[in-house]
N, C-alpha and C positions, 0 to 999 in steps of 0.2 A: 503492499499499498503507500504509494509515497505521500510525503510529508509537503508540506510549504510550511513556512516560519511568517506568523502574524495573520492577519485577515486574509481571506483567500477565498477564489469563488471553484466549486468544482467543474472542468469543463465535460463535454460531452464526453468525451472518452474516456474520463476515471468514473462519469456515471456510467458507462457500459460497460466498466470492468468489475466496480462493486455489485453491479446488479448480477453481474457473471458464478460473482466468489458467494454472493447469497444462495443463489439455488445449485452452488457446488457444481457447476458446469466448468467443462476447460473449453480451448478455445474452438477443439473439432467437433467437439458433440452439441455446441451451444450454435454453429456453423452446418452441422448437418439436421437440426431439431430447426433452427430459420428456413431451410432452403433456398439455394442459388444465391449464396453467398459463402465466402473462402475461407479459410480460418486466417490466412495473410490478410484478405480485408477486415477481420476481427482485429488483429493484431494492432494494423492500422488505426481503425477507428480508436484503440484505448490507450493508443500513443499520441492521439491528434495529431496522426500525420497524413491523415485523409477525414474526411466528414462523409460520415454516411447519408444518400439520399433520405425524404420522407418516408420511400417507402419499404427501403429498406429497414427504416428504425423503428417503422410498425409491426414487421417481422420480429426485429430484433425484440422490440416490447412483449409483442404476444409470444414468442418463443420462453420468456424466461418470467412472463407471467404480471408484467408491472405495466404500467401505463406511460405512453408516451410523455405525457408531460412530465412525469417525475424522472425521466434519462432527459428534461429540458429542462429543468427547474433552475430560475436563477437568483441562486443562494451567495449570499455572503457573511459566514460567520467565523470567530474563533475558534478552531476547530483543532488541536496537534493529533499526532501519531497515539494511540491508544497503547497502553504499556500493562499485558495484562499478566498475571503471574502464571508459573509453567503449570499447565494442563498436564497431567499425564493421559496416556493412551489417543490421545486427538493425532490423528492425520491431518497433514499439511491444509489440506480442502475445509478440512471441520474447522480449522482455526481459523482460518481468510473468512470462511463463511460468518461464523460466531463474529469476527470484527469488521465485517463487512455490515451487518444486523446491529451492530452497537453503535456503529459510526452514524447511518441511517437514523434509527431510533433518536437520538439525539441530536442530532442534526434538523429531525423533522420538529422534535418538542423544541430545541433552541430558537428555531427561528420564528415558531408560532408565538415564543414569549416574547420575541423580540418586538412581532407584531404589536402584542396585547402592552405588554410593559414596557416597550422602548427602552430607554437607556437606565431603568429602576429596574429590572429586572428582581425579585427578589430572592435572596442568600441563601444560605445554611443555617436553620436555625434551632440545630440539634447543639447539643454536647460535640468537645472536640479535645484531643489531645491527651485522650484518658490513660496515666501512666502504666502499663503491665509489667510489672518484675517478674509475676509467678500468677500461678493459675488461680490462687486465692482473691490476686488482683483484679483479675478478669471479671468476677463471682461480682466485686465490688463495683468494677467499672459499669455493670450490667445494673447493678440498683442507683446507678449516678443518673443512664438513661430512665430506668424506672421514674426515681423524682422528678426526672424534667417532664416527666410527662404526667406526673400529676395521678401516678396508676398503685400510689402502695403496693397492694399486692393483689391488685384485681386482678383478671385478662385481659391481653390486649384481642378486644374484639375485632378488628382488622390492621395485623400489620404493615398491609400497602398502603392502606389510607391515613394511616400512622405516618408512617416514613418520606410519604409524599406530602404529606403538612409540614412536615421537616423539611420540605422540598429537595429529598432525596428524587433523582428523577428514576424511574422505574420504566426500566423495556423489556419486551420479552422479547425472546431468539426462539423462532417457531424451527428450530434444525433439532431431528431427532439424534441425538449424541447421547448413549447410555451415560457416559463416564463424565459428562458436564451436567451441574445443576446451576451452578451460578458464580460473578466473578463481580469486583467490584474497581471504582476507580476516583480518583480527584481528577478533575480537567481545569488547568493553570489552579490548582490550590485554591479553588472557589466554588467548582461545582459536582458536587456530588450523582455518583449515578452506581446502581446496581443490575444487572443485567442477570433476567432468569431465564430456564429453559422452559418454553412454552411447550408442555410435553405433557397430554391427557393422560398417557402412562404411569406420570406421579402424582402423589399423594399432597391435597392440600398439605395437610404438616409436613412434608418434606421440601415443602415449597415456603412454609413460615420458618423452617429451621434455617435453611438456604437465605433466606435474607437476613434474619437474624445476626446468622455466622457474617455474611458479608459486612451488614454496619457494623460488626467486630471490626473487622480492617478497615473502613474507614476511620471510626472514629477512638479506636487505640493506637498506643505509641509503646511499640514492643521494647524489652529488653534485650541484646542480644544473646543471652542465656535462655531465653523464654519459649519454645518451640510455637510459634505464632500458629498452625493450625489447631492444634489443642486447647489453647487458650482461646482460639475465637469461638470453639465450638463450647466449652464452657460457657464464655460469654453469653452466647447464645442459649443455650439451656438456662441460666438463669435470667433471662431478659424474659421469654415465654412462661416459665414456671419459677417464680423466685421464691426463694429458702422459708420465708415464713408458709408461704399457701402451702411446698410440699410438705414441711413437718406437720403442721394444719392439720392436713387431710389425713395424715399416712404415721403420723404420730413422728417420736423423739426416736423410737429406738427398737423396731423390729428382727426378729431372725427370717421373717421370709413376708411375702407380701401375695396378695391374691390379686391375679389379674385385672379379675373386675374391678379394685380397688383404682388400678392405672388407664384403665377405661374410661372410669367418670374422669379423674384428671384430665385423659387426653379429652376427651369432650368439652371439656369445660376450658381445657388453658390453648388444645388448638398445640399440641407437641406432642410426637407419636409414644407408645408407650416403650420402645424398644430407649428411648432419649429418656425418660421416665427413670427407670431402670440407673442410670448413669446418674440423674439426678438425685435418687434417693440414697445413690452411695456417696453423691458429693459433701450433699446435706447433712451426711452421716449418720443416717435412718439404718439403714443396712452395713453390713461389710463388702471388701471388696472380696470373700470368699461365697459371699451368698448374692450377690450380685451376679459373679459369675457364674452360678448355678439358674440363676433365672435366665442369664441368657442362652444357656445348653438349653433351659425348655422354652426357653423363645424360639429358637429353630428347631426344635423336636417338634413344634405344632406347626409348622408351616408358614410360620409369619412373616417370616424374613422380604417376602417379594408382596405379601398381601395378609396385611395387620388387621385385625377387627375394629371398628368404629371409623367412619366416614369423617373429614375434617375439608370442610368445601376449598376450592384453590378461591383463591382470589386475582382479582383483575386491578390493574391501572386502572383510573381516573384523570390523571392529571390532564392530559392532549385531550378528552373528550370536552372535559373544565373549560378546557381554553380554546376549542372549536368554538364552543356554544357563544361564548363571550365576543369573540372577535365575529362571528356571523349576527349576532343581536345590537354590535355597536357597529354595525356595517365597515368591519375594518378590513375583511377579508371578501372575498365571492362566492357564492357556492361552490363554482369550479378550483380558486383555489385551496379551497378548506376541504374537497375532497383528493385533491392531488396530494396537500400535505398531511393525510390521511392514510395514500397508498390506495387509491378506491379512482376509480370513473364516478362521474357523476350521477349518472343513472343509478350505481350500486349506494352511492354516497343518501342519493337523494330516499331508494328505498330502507336502507337501514336507518335513517333518522324517524322516517316516516312509521316501522314500526318499535319505534323505542317512546311513542306518545298513543293515548286511547285514541279511537276516532272521532271525538267531540271534540276534540282538542287539535285538530293537527293543521287546523285553518290560521290558529295563532302564528 
């Protein structure tokens, strides 16, 4: 992915390149799918050594499942190259697809924010730079976040909405990659984002754990002696299921816990039963040996891939709210809104019509 310093506009060639990477097509595969276009021609388009005709652009857009407008979008934003933590077991095409989805999603949202807010775009309002020198510090850092949210020991009803209220940009990547759950980063030390897998095969409690885990990477400052991933999972568990709630529900000391007890906690706090075994151990409710026995029983029950109790998936709504506001205030046309939403005008209008009762659709 090429990088431009400062403020820059994507040329049509890079738009084609990013769209191709999002759908994980090689230049040859795209040429075959588009028909009557050579791999060499696509290479020239992507490097801005040639400009596709309107007919060619239409075929490329259709082959990649995007709109022509998205390949022509005249946007200028500040977006440096994204730096992902190392993702294990990912192929190059998968990594490139995730990077392209992050860039596209962020660009759409930041563009819309600029349209709505101008230069007064809201900044991150959460806590930052929480020191973590041990796993216990990670637990304390999660407590600081809960205090900032005035949660006490209450469940977080919707973690996605909570983070969006802190102005964390939540991006969904519709890429079926088994080993990918999420990734996070600060852009220009000012704009935090989390990208999560938009995968229906993954559960809502797993999604919430991913969001909480990635928040830890954004807001904590880890000592060199600390295993960041382990501490981030400790933070995530404590954020979703605080110690006071775990101890109040389960008791201070137990030799064994019934799975029904953990299922009730799961449904109340939106955290998996497996993660709650970790929480029970970390909170001193059960010993490490008892936790190990429970994990073995968990696997024996066949719950590793299908745990009892359904926690709903959470959808980000920041883009939807910004689009509604921009349209209501006449800042953008319906066509521009459709393009920023990655849809044709007809698709966008149909989607909006479906979200309102028939008796108010004329408003």
